C-alpha positions in Angstrom: -37.0 1.8 -51.8 -34.7 -0.2 -54.2 -32.1 1.8 -56.1 -32.7 2.3 -59.8 -30.1 1.3 -62.4 -28.2 4.6 -62.6 -28.2 5.2 -58.9 -27.1 1.6 -58.2 -24.3 1.9 -60.7 -23.0 5.1 -59.0 -23.2 3.5 -55.6 -21.2 0.5 -56.7 -18.6 2.8 -58.3 -18.3 4.8 -55.1 -17.9 1.7 -53.0 -15.3 0.4 -55.4 -13.3 3.6 -55.2 -13.6 3.6 -51.4 -12.3 0.1 -51.2 -9.4 0.9 -53.5 -8.5 3.9 -51.3 -8.9 2.1 -47.9 -7.8 -1.3 -49.2 -4.4 -1.5 -47.3 -6.2 -0.5 -44.1 -9.1 -3.0 -44.2 -9.0 -6.2 -42.2 -10.9 -9.4 -42.3 -13.2 -10.2 -39.4 -10.9 -13.0 -38.2 -8.0 -10.6 -38.1 -9.8 -8.3 -35.6 -9.4 -9.1 -31.9 -10.0 -7.2 -28.7 -7.3 -6.1 -26.4 -6.4 -8.9 -23.9 -8.4 -8.8 -20.7 -7.7 -10.2 -17.2 -7.7 -14.0 -17.1 -10.1 -15.5 -14.5 -8.2 -18.8 -14.5 -11.4 -20.6 -15.5 -10.3 -22.0 -18.9 -13.8 -22.6 -20.3 -15.0 -19.2 -19.3 -11.9 -17.4 -20.6 -12.1 -19.2 -24.0 -15.7 -18.0 -24.4 -15.2 -14.4 -23.6 -13.8 -12.0 -26.3 -11.2 -10.7 -23.8 -10.1 -14.1 -22.5 -11.2 -13.0 -19.0 -12.6 -9.8 -17.4 -12.4 -6.9 -19.8 -9.8 -4.2 -19.1 -11.0 -0.6 -19.2 -14.6 -1.7 -18.7 -17.2 -2.7 -16.0 -18.2 -6.2 -15.2 -21.0 -7.4 -12.9 -21.2 -10.7 -11.1 -24.6 -11.6 -9.6 -23.9 -14.2 -6.9 -27.1 -15.8 -5.4 -25.2 -19.0 -4.5 -21.7 -17.9 -3.9 -18.7 -18.3 -6.2 -18.2 -14.8 -7.4 -15.7 -13.8 -4.8 -13.6 -16.9 -5.5 -13.6 -16.1 -9.2 -12.4 -12.6 -8.5 -9.7 -13.8 -6.1 -8.4 -16.2 -8.8 -8.2 -13.4 -11.3 -6.4 -11.2 -8.6 -4.0 -14.1 -8.0 -2.9 -14.2 -11.6 -2.5 -10.4 -11.6 -0.5 -10.1 -8.4 1.7 -13.1 -9.2 2.7 -11.2 -12.3 3.9 -8.3 -10.1 0.8 -6.0 -10.7 -1.7 -4.7 -8.2 -5.3 -5.4 -7.4 -7.7 -3.7 -5.0 -10.9 -4.8 -3.2 -13.6 -2.8 -1.5 -15.4 -4.7 1.2 -19.2 -5.0 1.2 -21.7 -5.9 3.9 -21.1 -9.6 3.3 -18.1 -11.7 4.5 -14.7 -10.0 4.3 -11.9 -11.6 2.3 -9.8 -14.0 4.4 -6.0 -14.4 4.1 -6.5 -18.2 3.8 -8.9 -17.8 0.8 -6.7 -15.3 -0.9 -3.5 -17.4 -0.5 -5.4 -20.5 -1.7 -6.2 -18.6 -4.9 -2.6 -17.5 -5.4 -3.0 -13.8 -4.4 0.2 -12.1 -3.4 -0.9 -10.1 -0.4 1.9 -7.6 -0.8 0.3 -6.5 -4.1 -3.3 -6.3 -2.8 -5.1 -3.3 -1.2 -8.3 -4.0 0.8 -10.6 -1.2 1.8 -13.0 -1.4 4.7 -16.7 -1.4 4.0 -17.9 2.1 3.0 -20.8 3.6 4.9 -23.0 3.8 1.8 -22.9 3.4 -2.0 -21.9 7.1 -2.5 -18.8 6.7 -0.4 -18.0 3.4 -2.1 -18.1 5.0 -5.5 -15.8 7.8 -4.3 -13.3 5.2 -3.0 -13.6 3.3 -6.3 -12.9 6.6 -8.2 -9.9 7.4 -6.0 -8.4 3.9 -6.5 -8.7 4.1 -10.3 -7.2 7.5 -10.4 -4.0 6.2 -8.9 -3.3 4.4 -12.2 -1.8 1.6 -10.1 -4.5 -1.2 -10.1 -5.1 -3.6 -13.0 -8.2 -5.0 -11.2 -10.6 -3.4 -8.7 -13.4 -5.4 -7.1 -16.4 -3.8 -5.2 -18.8 -5.9 -3.2 -22.2 -4.0 -3.3 -24.0 -6.5 -1.2 -27.7 -6.2 -2.0 -27.4 -2.5 -3.0 -28.1 -1.2 -6.5 -26.5 1.3 -8.8 -28.3 3.6 -11.1 -27.7 4.0 -14.8 -25.7 7.3 -14.5 -23.5 5.8 -11.8 -22.6 2.8 -13.9 -21.9 5.1 -16.8 -19.5 7.2 -14.7 -17.6 4.1 -13.5 -17.4 2.9 -17.2 -15.9 6.2 -18.3 -13.3 6.2 -15.4 -12.4 2.5 -16.1 -11.8 3.3 -19.8 -9.7 6.4 -18.9 -7.5 4.6 -16.4 -7.6 1.2 -18.2 -8.8 -0.6 -15.1 -10.8 -3.8 -15.0 -13.7 -3.0 -12.6 -15.7 -5.9 -11.3 -18.9 -5.2 -9.2 -20.4 -8.0 -7.1 -24.0 -8.2 -5.8 -26.1 -10.8 -4.0 -29.4 -9.4 -5.3 -30.8 -10.9 -8.5 -32.9 -7.8 -9.1 -30.2 -5.7 -10.7 -30.3 -3.2 -13.5 -29.1 -5.0 -16.6 -27.5 -2.0 -18.1 -25.8 -1.8 -21.5 -22.9 0.0 -19.8 -21.8 -3.4 -18.4 -19.5 -5.2 -20.8 -19.9 -8.5 -19.0 -22.6 -9.9 -16.6 -22.2 -13.2 -14.9 -25.0 -14.9 -12.9 -24.0 -17.6 -10.3 -26.7 -20.0 -9.4 -26.5 -23.3 -7.5 -25.4 -25.5 -10.3 -24.2 -23.3 -13.1 -22.8 -19.9 -14.2 -24.7 -18.1 -16.8 -23.1 -15.4 -19.0 -26.1 -13.1 -19.4 -24.2 -10.4 -21.2 -20.9 -10.4 -23.0 -20.0 -8.1 -25.9 -19.8 -9.8 -29.3 -20.7 -13.2 -27.9 -24.1 -15.1 -28.1 -25.8 -15.0 -24.7 -27.1 -16.5 -22.5 -24.3 -19.0 -22.3 -24.2 -21.5 -19.4 -21.3 -23.3 -17.8 -21.5 -26.1 -15.2 -20.1 -24.9 -11.9 -18.4 -28.3 -11.4 -16.0 -27.3 -14.2 -14.9 -24.4 -11.9 -14.4 -26.9 -9.1 -12.4 -29.1 -11.4 -10.1 -26.2 -12.1 -9.9 -25.4 -8.4 -9.0 -28.9 -7.3 -5.2 -28.6 -8.0 -5.2 -25.5 -5.8 -6.9 -27.3 -3.0 -4.6 -30.2 -3.3 -1.6 -28.0 -3.1 -3.0 -26.3 0.0 -3.7 -29.6 1.7 -0.1 -30.8 1.1 1.2 -27.5 2.4 -0.8 -27.9 5.6 0.3 -31.5 6.1 4.0 -30.6 5.7 
């Protein structure tokens, strides 16, 4: 129902008084920015995301039907460990991380903790909680394989990630996942492209050609080849 003349006048007066009171504390939209996240090293993806990478203190999900998710996590872990900080990884039922792949993506193995595959999701979530509670790791990855998490489990991880300011990245090979609002970021890897299906404060879906990731990776492969030749 539209406001009548007297009520509208009083509302505008109240808004004017509120603005005068809070004026020094108000900021323009372009002045507001999120806390910096954890760079993935994929320039196009980082520029699109509000956090310039994986969000810190939140939960991200990568759905990998055609591979690529583990490599992206390793590249992020490489940047973190090269900066003297720690990362952790919980193995899943898929392929384990290999020293060659980790080194190729710049991961300092002295700053990485790898946990053997849990017997089930319940044990995996307990391990994830224990790792975060150490307040040591900037980034923790957990390969779920084709297993699924329920809404209350995702919420619990989100609360712990926020409390300990850890960037939690879950990986799954199953396309049939719960697209929960508790995920701050959801990435879907297909054969030819990466689709950002959820990202806070960004228009989605947003697609990137996977060849762009390969182009960013080429210098690393070249350096590795030269090292092997020498």
